[in-house]
DRENPA-3360 file (N, C-alpha, C; in nm, 2 decimals, always signed):
BEGIN
1 = MDHPHLHP = +0.83/+4.65/-1.13/+0.80/+4.61/-0.99/+0.81/+4.73/-0.90 ~ +0.71/+4.75/-0.82/+0.70/+4.86/-0.72/+0.81/+4.85/-0.61 ~ +0.85/+4.96/-0.56/+0.94/+4.96/-0.45/+0.86/+4.92/-0.32 ~ +0.93/+4.86/-0.23/+0.86/+4.84/-0.10/+0.81/+4.97/-0.04 ~ +0.72/+4.97/+0.05/+0.66/+5.08/+0.11/+0.78/+5.17/+0.17 ~ +0.76/+5.30/+0.17/+0.87/+5.39/+0.21/+0.89/+5.41/+0.36 ~ +0.78/+5.40/+0.43/+0.79/+5.42/+0.58/+0.73/+5.32/+0.66 ~ +0.75/+5.19/+0.64/+0.69/+5.09/+0.72/+0.78/+5.06/+0.85;
9 = PERETLEQ = +0.73/+4.99/+0.94/+0.81/+4.94/+1.05/+0.92/+4.85/+1.00 ~ +1.02/+4.83/+1.08/+1.14/+4.75/+1.04/+1.10/+4.61/+0.99 ~ +1.01/+4.54/+1.06/+0.97/+4.41/+1.02/+0.92/+4.41/+0.88 ~ +0.82/+4.50/+0.84/+0.77/+4.50/+0.71/+0.88/+4.54/+0.61 ~ +0.97/+4.63/+0.64/+1.08/+4.67/+0.55/+1.16/+4.55/+0.52 ~ +1.21/+4.47/+0.61/+1.29/+4.36/+0.59/+1.22/+4.26/+0.50 ~ +1.10/+4.22/+0.54/+1.02/+4.12/+0.47/+0.99/+4.17/+0.33 ~ +0.96/+4.29/+0.31/+0.92/+4.34/+0.17/+1.05/+4.34/+0.08;
17 = FLDQHREM = +1.16/+4.38/+0.14/+1.28/+4.38/+0.05/+1.32/+4.23/+0.01 ~ +1.31/+4.14/+0.11/+1.34/+4.00/+0.08/+1.24/+3.95/-0.02 ~ +1.11/+3.98/+0.00/+1.01/+3.93/-0.10/+1.03/+3.98/-0.24 ~ +1.07/+4.11/-0.24/+1.10/+4.17/-0.38/+1.21/+4.09/-0.45 ~ +1.32/+4.06/-0.38/+1.42/+3.98/-0.44/+1.38/+3.84/-0.47 ~ +1.29/+3.78/-0.39/+1.24/+3.65/-0.42/+1.16/+3.65/-0.55 ~ +1.07/+3.76/-0.56/+0.99/+3.77/-0.68/+1.07/+3.78/-0.81 ~ +1.18/+3.86/-0.79/+1.27/+3.89/-0.91/+1.34/+3.76/-0.95;
25 = TVAALDGL = +1.37/+3.68/-0.85/+1.44/+3.55/-0.87/+1.35/+3.45/-0.95 ~ +1.22/+3.45/-0.91/+1.12/+3.36/-0.98/+1.10/+3.42/-1.12 ~ +1.10/+3.55/-1.14/+1.08/+3.62/-1.27/+1.19/+3.59/-1.37 ~ +1.31/+3.57/-1.31/+1.43/+3.54/-1.39/+1.41/+3.41/-1.48 ~ +1.32/+3.32/-1.42/+1.29/+3.19/-1.50/+1.19/+3.21/-1.61 ~ +1.12/+3.32/-1.61/+1.02/+3.34/-1.71/+1.08/+3.34/-1.85 ~ +1.02/+3.25/-1.94/+1.06/+3.25/-2.08/+1.18/+3.17/-2.10 ~ +1.24/+3.11/-2.00/+1.36/+3.03/-2.02/+1.33/+2.88/-2.05;
33 = GDEQAAAR = +1.40/+2.83/-2.14/+1.40/+2.68/-2.16/+1.48/+2.61/-2.07 ~ +1.46/+2.48/-2.05/+1.54/+2.40/-1.96/+1.68/+2.40/-1.99 ~ +1.72/+2.40/-2.12/+1.86/+2.40/-2.16/+1.92/+2.53/-2.12 ~ +1.85/+2.64/-2.13/+1.91/+2.77/-2.09/+1.93/+2.78/-1.94 ~ +1.84/+2.72/-1.86/+1.85/+2.72/-1.72/+1.97/+2.64/-1.68 ~ +2.01/+2.54/-1.76/+2.12/+2.44/-1.72/+2.25/+2.48/-1.78 ~ +2.25/+2.58/-1.87/+2.37/+2.62/-1.94/+2.47/+2.70/-1.86 ~ +2.60/+2.67/-1.88/+2.70/+2.76/-1.83/+2.71/+2.88/-1.92;
41 = LLPATAMT = +2.67/+2.99/-1.88/+2.66/+3.11/-1.96/+2.77/+3.21/-1.95 ~ +2.84/+3.20/-1.84/+2.96/+3.29/-1.81/+3.09/+3.21/-1.80 ~ +3.19/+3.24/-1.87/+3.31/+3.16/-1.88/+3.39/+3.14/-1.75 ~ +3.37/+3.24/-1.66/+3.46/+3.24/-1.54/+3.39/+3.16/-1.42 ~ +3.27/+3.10/-1.45/+3.21/+3.03/-1.34/+3.13/+2.91/-1.39 ~ +3.11/+2.82/-1.30/+3.03/+2.70/-1.33/+2.88/+2.72/-1.30 ~ +2.85/+2.84/-1.24/+2.71/+2.87/-1.20/+2.62/+2.87/-1.32 ~ +2.50/+2.83/-1.30/+2.39/+2.83/-1.40/+2.27/+2.90/-1.34;
49 = IGGIVKHL = +2.18/+2.94/-1.42/+2.06/+3.00/-1.37/+1.98/+2.90/-1.28 ~ +1.97/+2.78/-1.33/+1.90/+2.68/-1.24/+1.97/+2.65/-1.12 ~ +2.10/+2.65/-1.13/+2.19/+2.63/-1.00/+2.17/+2.73/-0.90 ~ +2.16/+2.86/-0.94/+2.14/+2.97/-0.85/+2.00/+2.96/-0.78 ~ +1.90/+2.93/-0.86/+1.77/+2.92/-0.81/+1.76/+2.81/-0.71 ~ +1.82/+2.69/-0.74/+1.81/+2.58/-0.65/+1.89/+2.60/-0.52 ~ +2.01/+2.67/-0.54/+2.09/+2.70/-0.42/+2.01/+2.80/-0.33 ~ +1.95/+2.90/-0.39/+1.87/+2.99/-0.31/+1.75/+2.92/-0.23;
57 = AHMEDLWF = +1.69/+2.82/-0.30/+1.59/+2.74/-0.23/+1.65/+2.67/-0.11 ~ +1.77/+2.61/-0.13/+1.84/+2.54/-0.03/+1.87/+2.64/+0.09 ~ +1.91/+2.75/+0.06/+1.95/+2.85/+0.16/+1.82/+2.90/+0.24 ~ +1.71/+2.91/+0.17/+1.59/+2.94/+0.24/+1.55/+2.84/+0.34 ~ +1.56/+2.71/+0.30/+1.53/+2.61/+0.40/+1.64/+2.59/+0.50 ~ +1.76/+2.61/+0.47/+1.87/+2.61/+0.57/+1.85/+2.71/+0.68 ~ +1.82/+2.83/+0.64/+1.81/+2.94/+0.75/+1.68/+2.93/+0.82 ~ +1.57/+2.92/+0.75/+1.44/+2.94/+0.82/+1.38/+2.81/+0.87;
65 = TRTLLGAA = +1.38/+2.70/+0.79/+1.32/+2.58/+0.83/+1.42/+2.50/+0.92 ~ +1.54/+2.48/+0.88/+1.63/+2.40/+0.96/+1.69/+2.48/+1.08 ~ +1.75/+2.60/+1.05/+1.82/+2.67/+1.16/+1.72/+2.74/+1.25 ~ +1.63/+2.82/+1.20/+1.54/+2.90/+1.28/+1.44/+2.81/+1.36 ~ +1.38/+2.72/+1.30/+1.28/+2.63/+1.36/+1.33/+2.51/+1.42 ~ +1.45/+2.46/+1.37/+1.51/+2.34/+1.42/+1.44/+2.22/+1.36 ~ +1.36/+2.24/+1.26/+1.28/+2.13/+1.20/+1.37/+2.05/+1.11 ~ +1.32/+1.93/+1.07/+1.39/+1.84/+0.98/+1.39/+1.90/+0.84;
73 = WPPPWEAV = +1.49/+1.86/+0.77/+1.51/+1.91/+0.63/+1.39/+1.87/+0.55 ~ +1.32/+1.96/+0.47/+1.22/+1.91/+0.39/+1.28/+1.86/+0.25 ~ +1.20/+1.79/+0.18/+1.25/+1.74/+0.05/+1.28/+1.85/-0.04 ~ +1.38/+1.85/-0.12/+1.47/+1.73/-0.15/+1.59/+1.72/-0.06 ~ +1.60/+1.81/+0.04/+1.73/+1.82/+0.11/+1.76/+1.72/+0.21 ~ +1.66/+1.64/+0.25/+1.67/+1.55/+0.36/+1.79/+1.45/+0.33 ~ +1.81/+1.41/+0.21/+1.92/+1.32/+0.18/+2.05/+1.38/+0.17 ~ +2.06/+1.51/+0.14/+2.19/+1.58/+0.12/+2.22/+1.68/+0.23;
81 = RDDETWAW = +2.13/+1.71/+0.31/+2.15/+1.80/+0.42/+2.23/+1.92/+0.40 ~ +2.35/+1.92/+0.45/+2.44/+2.04/+0.44/+2.53/+2.04/+0.32 ~ +2.51/+1.95/+0.23/+2.60/+1.95/+0.11/+2.55/+2.06/+0.01 ~ +2.62/+2.18/+0.03/+2.58/+2.29/-0.05/+2.62/+2.28/-0.20 ~ +2.70/+2.18/-0.24/+2.74/+2.16/-0.38/+2.63/+2.09/-0.45 ~ +2.55/+2.01/-0.38/+2.45/+1.93/-0.45/+2.34/+2.01/-0.53 ~ +2.30/+2.12/-0.46/+2.20/+2.20/-0.53/+2.25/+2.26/-0.66 ~ +2.37/+2.30/-0.66/+2.44/+2.36/-0.78/+2.45/+2.25/-0.89;
89 = ASARDDSV = +2.50/+2.14/-0.85/+2.52/+2.03/-0.96/+2.40/+1.97/-1.01 ~ +2.30/+1.94/-0.92/+2.18/+1.86/-0.95/+2.08/+1.95/-1.03 ~ +2.10/+2.07/-1.03/+1.99/+2.17/-1.09/+1.99/+2.14/-1.25 ~ +2.10/+2.10/-1.30/+2.11/+2.08/-1.44/+2.01/+1.97/-1.49 ~ +1.97/+1.88/-1.40/+1.87/+1.78/-1.43/+1.72/+1.82/-1.40 ~ +1.70/+1.94/-1.35/+1.57/+1.99/-1.32/+1.51/+2.08/-1.43 ~ +1.38/+2.07/-1.45/+1.32/+2.16/-1.55/+1.30/+2.29/-1.48 ~ +1.27/+2.39/-1.57/+1.24/+2.53/-1.52/+1.12/+2.52/-1.43;
97 = AELRALYR = +1.02/+2.44/-1.47/+0.90/+2.43/-1.38/+0.93/+2.37/-1.25 ~ +1.02/+2.27/-1.24/+1.06/+2.21/-1.12/+1.14/+2.30/-1.03 ~ +1.22/+2.38/-1.09/+1.30/+2.48/-1.01/+1.21/+2.59/-0.96 ~ +1.12/+2.64/-1.04/+1.03/+2.74/-0.99/+0.95/+2.69/-0.87 ~ +0.89/+2.57/-0.89/+0.81/+2.51/-0.78/+0.89/+2.49/-0.65 ~ +1.01/+2.44/-0.67/+1.10/+2.41/-0.55/+1.13/+2.54/-0.48 ~ +1.17/+2.65/-0.55/+1.20/+2.78/-0.49/+1.08/+2.84/-0.43 ~ +0.96/+2.84/-0.50/+0.84/+2.89/-0.44/+0.80/+2.82/-0.31;
105 = AACERSRA = +0.81/+2.69/-0.31/+0.78/+2.61/-0.19/+0.87/+2.65/-0.07 ~ +1.00/+2.66/-0.10/+1.10/+2.70/+0.00/+1.06/+2.84/+0.06 ~ +1.03/+2.93/-0.03/+1.00/+3.07/+0.01/+0.87/+3.07/+0.10 ~ +0.78/+2.99/+0.06/+0.65/+2.98/+0.14/+0.68/+2.92/+0.28 ~ +0.76/+2.82/+0.29/+0.80/+2.77/+0.42/+0.87/+2.88/+0.50 ~ +0.96/+2.95/+0.44/+1.03/+3.06/+0.50/+0.94/+3.16/+0.56 ~ +0.85/+3.21/+0.47/+0.75/+3.31/+0.52/+0.67/+3.26/+0.64 ~ +0.63/+3.14/+0.64/+0.55/+3.08/+0.74/+0.64/+3.07/+0.87;
113 = AVASFGDR = +0.76/+3.03/+0.86/+0.85/+3.03/+0.97/+0.87/+3.17/+1.04 ~ +0.90/+3.27/+0.95/+0.92/+3.40/+1.00/+0.80/+3.46/+1.06 ~ +0.68/+3.43/+1.00/+0.55/+3.48/+1.06/+0.52/+3.42/+1.19 ~ +0.58/+3.31/+1.22/+0.54/+3.24/+1.35/+0.61/+3.31/+1.47 ~ +0.70/+3.41/+1.44/+0.77/+3.48/+1.55/+0.73/+3.63/+1.54 ~ +0.69/+3.69/+1.64/+0.67/+3.84/+1.64/+0.79/+3.92/+1.67 ~ +0.89/+3.86/+1.74/+1.01/+3.93/+1.78/+1.12/+3.89/+1.68 ~ +1.19/+3.99/+1.62/+1.30/+3.97/+1.53/+1.43/+3.94/+1.61;
121 = DVRAALPS = +1.43/+3.96/+1.75/+1.55/+3.93/+1.82/+1.55/+3.79/+1.87 ~ +1.44/+3.71/+1.84/+1.44/+3.57/+1.88/+1.56/+3.50/+1.82 ~ +1.62/+3.41/+1.90/+1.74/+3.33/+1.85/+1.69/+3.20/+1.79 ~ +1.77/+3.16/+1.69/+1.74/+3.04/+1.61/+1.75/+2.92/+1.71 ~ +1.67/+2.82/+1.67/+1.68/+2.69/+1.75/+1.81/+2.62/+1.74 ~ +1.89/+2.64/+1.63/+2.02/+2.57/+1.61/+2.13/+2.68/+1.60 ~ +2.25/+2.65/+1.64/+2.36/+2.74/+1.63/+2.40/+2.75/+1.48 ~ +2.46/+2.86/+1.46/+2.52/+2.89/+1.32/+2.67/+2.90/+1.33;
129 = FGKVPVSL = +2.73/+2.85/+1.23/+2.88/+2.85/+1.22/+2.94/+2.78/+1.34 ~ +2.88/+2.68/+1.39/+2.93/+2.60/+1.50/+2.94/+2.67/+1.63 ~ +2.88/+2.79/+1.64/+2.89/+2.87/+1.76/+2.76/+2.89/+1.83 ~ +2.70/+3.00/+1.81/+2.58/+3.04/+1.89/+2.47/+3.06/+1.79 ~ +2.34/+3.05/+1.83/+2.23/+3.09/+1.74/+2.23/+3.24/+1.71 ~ +2.20/+3.26/+1.58/+2.18/+3.40/+1.54/+2.04/+3.44/+1.55 ~ +2.01/+3.57/+1.55/+1.87/+3.62/+1.56/+1.80/+3.61/+1.43 ~ +1.67/+3.61/+1.44/+1.59/+3.61/+1.32/+1.62/+3.73/+1.23;
137 = RWMIVQMI = +1.64/+3.84/+1.29/+1.67/+3.96/+1.22/+1.80/+3.94/+1.14 ~ +1.90/+3.88/+1.20/+2.03/+3.84/+1.12/+2.00/+3.76/+1.00 ~ +1.91/+3.65/+1.02/+1.88/+3.56/+0.92/+1.81/+3.63/+0.80 ~ +1.72/+3.72/+0.83/+1.65/+3.78/+0.72/+1.74/+3.87/+0.65 ~ +1.83/+3.95/+0.72/+1.93/+4.03/+0.65/+2.02/+3.95/+0.56 ~ +2.06/+3.83/+0.62/+2.15/+3.74/+0.54/+2.08/+3.69/+0.42 ~ +1.95/+3.66/+0.42/+1.89/+3.61/+0.30/+1.87/+3.73/+0.20 ~ +1.84/+3.85/+0.25/+1.84/+3.96/+0.16/+1.97/+3.98/+0.09;
145 = RETAQHRG = +2.08/+3.97/+0.16/+2.21/+3.99/+0.11/+2.24/+3.87/+0.00 ~ +2.21/+3.75/+0.05/+2.25/+3.64/-0.04/+2.16/+3.64/-0.17 ~ +2.03/+3.67/-0.15/+1.94/+3.67/-0.27/+1.98/+3.78/-0.36 ~ +2.01/+3.90/-0.31/+2.04/+4.01/-0.39/+2.17/+3.98/-0.47 ~ +2.27/+3.93/-0.40/+2.40/+3.89/-0.46/+2.37/+3.80/-0.58 ~ +2.30/+3.70/-0.56/+2.27/+3.60/-0.67/+2.18/+3.66/-0.78 ~ +2.09/+3.75/-0.74/+2.01/+3.83/-0.84/+2.10/+3.90/-0.94 ~ +2.21/+3.95/-0.89/+2.31/+4.02/-0.98/+2.37/+3.92/-1.08;
153 = HLDLMLDV = +2.40/+3.80/-1.03/+2.45/+3.69/-1.11/+2.35/+3.65/-1.22 ~ +2.22/+3.64/-1.17/+2.11/+3.61/-1.27/+2.10/+3.72/-1.38 ~ +2.11/+3.84/-1.34/+2.10/+3.95/-1.44/+2.21/+3.94/-1.54 ~ +2.33/+3.91/-1.50/+2.44/+3.89/-1.60/+2.41/+3.77/-1.69 ~ +2.36/+3.66/-1.64/+2.34/+3.55/-1.72/+2.22/+3.57/-1.81 ~ +2.12/+3.64/-1.77/+2.00/+3.67/-1.85/+2.04/+3.76/-1.96 ~ +2.14/+3.85/-1.94/+2.19/+3.94/-2.05/+2.25/+3.85/-2.16 ~ +2.32/+3.74/-2.12/+2.38/+3.65/-2.22/+2.27/+3.58/-2.30;
161 = VRRA = +2.17/+3.53/-2.23/+2.05/+3.46/-2.29/+1.99/+3.56/-2.39 ~ +1.96/+3.68/-2.35/+1.89/+3.77/-2.44/+1.97/+3.81/-2.56 ~ +2.10/+3.81/-2.55/+2.18/+3.84/-2.67/+2.20/+3.73/-2.77 ~ +2.17/+3.60/-2.72/+2.19/+3.49/-2.81/+2.08/+3.48/-2.92;
% end
């Protein structure tokens, strides 16, 4: 995978880094069976590959659809809303194809939400952490951080799958 451009404006830099992590998250599902995506592969955690991907889809919709735009939760989150544990637990019942489609759809909604604003200093429609709205820039950096963190978890789990 190529590096993001080396001298773009800030907006492109942030979006390219986030998209690179998104692409690597989708690529982590390549060649996996449903059982592998649902398996607990690391003894110290209940996280699964599928759980991470579904959690990241939830976070994309939380930050960009729900918080930034103030829009209603899209499916499948409308019934569970802010229950962050549901994505982790329910992923074991999802196929790799379903997880891939869910994550890609969430990322597309996020890209559309971000593209609808030219200014990265714009504040979200809804407050975060029960306080004040954060900026779009803050949300993009937060999603880069969160996606990169979970990409590390995925790498460890994929190492276990490859050794099996």
